Structures are given as C-alpha cells and as structure tokens.
Phi, psi and omega in degrees: 000127182281145176285150173291121182303323180290323178294319178295319178298317180298318178299317180295321179292324175297321177295320176301314179302313181300315179298316183288329175299318178290318181295322183248054184299338180286345181260151177298142179302324180296327179290318177299314180301316180299316181294317178298316180297316180297316179295318181300325179300329180296340185252013183297330181259008181298133181281325177260117188262347189305323186257005183304311180300322178295317180292324176296316179302311182297314182295316180293319179299317179301312180298316183293325177300326180286345182264348182279000000 
C-alpha cells in the first residue's frame, strides 16, 4: 500500500520543525513553528512536491538566522 504523498510531505515538514527547534534552541518553539508554517504556505500550489520539505527547511532556516 502506497503512502499518501501529502501525508508523507507533512511528516517530513514536522521533522524539519523538530530539527530547527533544536538548531535554534535560543528562539521560542512557537516562533520556529510560525516561520516553518509561513514558508510552507509559499509552496501550497507547487506542482512538483518532491523538494518542498528541503525548500521549507532552507527558507525557514534563512528567516530564523536573521532573528538570532
């Protein structure tokens, strides 16, 4: 049985959030979550979904670096 691609993407983005919370421990978890969510929204209409989690990680990390 194949996994739902959107469910797998959501799981990967949750993993991104967890990683970034650890990486940016000096920032509130809610702020990290907010940044990941905002970046992920930019890709809601993306036709190619394979790289969305990677792009979300990069975009959120970039934003968070500016907040530290």
